[in-house]
Structures are given as C-alpha cells and as structure tokens.
C-alpha positions in Angstrom: 5.8 8.8 -16.6 4.2 5.7 -18.1 2.2 5.9 -21.3 -0.5 5.1 -21.5 -1.3 6.0 -17.9 -2.2 3.0 -15.8 -4.5 3.0 -12.8 -4.3 -0.1 -10.6 -7.8 -1.3 -9.9 -8.3 -3.2 -6.6 -10.8 -6.1 -6.6 -11.9 -7.6 -3.3 -15.0 -9.1 -1.6 -17.0 -6.9 0.7 -15.0 -6.2 3.9 -12.0 -8.2 2.7 -9.7 -5.4 1.5 -6.1 -5.2 2.6 -5.5 -3.2 5.8 -2.2 -1.9 7.0 -1.8 -1.3 10.7 0.6 -0.4 13.4 1.5 -3.3 15.7 0.9 -0.9 18.7 -2.5 0.1 17.5 -5.6 -0.8 19.5 -7.7 -3.5 17.8 -10.9 -1.5 18.1 -9.3 1.5 16.5 -7.9 -0.6 13.7 -11.2 -2.2 13.0 -13.0 1.1 13.0 -10.5 2.6 10.6 -10.6 -0.4 8.3 -14.4 -0.3 8.1 -14.2 3.2 6.7 -11.2 2.8 4.3 -11.9 3.4 0.6 -10.5 1.4 -2.2 -10.8 2.1 -5.9 -13.7 -0.5 -6.0 -15.7 0.9 -3.1 -15.1 4.5 -4.3 -16.4 3.3 -7.8 -19.7 2.2 -6.2 -19.9 5.4 -4.1 -19.2 7.6 -7.2 -22.0 5.8 -9.1 -24.5 6.3 -6.3 -24.1 10.1 -6.7 -23.2 10.6 -10.4 -25.1 9.3 -13.5 -22.2 9.7 -15.9 -20.6 6.4 -14.7 -23.7 4.2 -14.7 -23.0 2.7 -18.1 -19.2 2.3 -17.5 -17.9 -1.0 -16.2 -15.2 -0.9 -13.5 -12.3 -1.9 -15.8 -13.1 1.0 -18.2 -13.7 3.6 -15.5 -10.2 5.1 -15.6 -10.7 6.0 -19.3 -12.9 8.9 -18.4 -12.3 9.2 -14.6 -9.3 9.9 -12.5 -8.5 8.3 -9.1 -7.5 11.1 -6.6 -5.1 9.3 -4.3 -5.1 11.7 -1.4 -8.9 12.0 -1.2 -9.5 8.4 -2.3 -12.3 9.4 -4.7 -13.0 9.2 -8.4 -13.7 12.3 -10.4 -14.5 12.9 -14.1 -11.4 13.7 -16.2 -11.0 17.4 -16.9 -8.3 17.0 -19.6 -8.3 14.6 -22.5 -5.6 12.3 -21.1 -6.9 8.8 -21.0 -5.8 5.9 -18.7 -6.2 2.2 -18.7 -7.2 0.1 -15.7 
C-alpha cells in the first residue's frame, strides 16, 4: 500500500468525462449511461449539495477528510484517522 494514500482526482469540463464503451453497444444506450456516470469531480459537487461539512474544502484537499468509495462512486466522510492526498 502506498503511503501517504493517494486518491486520483479527475478534472473535466461538464459532459466531457471519459467514457468506456463496448463496440457492440447501442449508441443511445451508451449516451444514456454516459450521462449518468459519476466521476470524483461530479460526486464532489453532489456531496456538497447534501453535506455542509465539505463546503469550505476545495476539491484538491477533499481526500484529506473524505474517502472515495469506488464501487458506489460516492464520497463519504472519513471514519478513521488515515489521511490521503489528492
């Protein structure tokens, strides 16, 4: 395990995040899925619309007190004292 923990923070313009697709996938299905994909950046904004504890924390410092849950693609407040850098 790396120390300190490192969380890769994605930066992109609205609607211009990377999308991985299957070449056999229908275009409409792919576009619909892409429109609902979450990145660390979009989830940061979503977190801050629902939780006041992140309002004064800039994006690059967010991993210090919050953890990125990869499976759920959401941020949550850290429960243990381990810090990370973004």
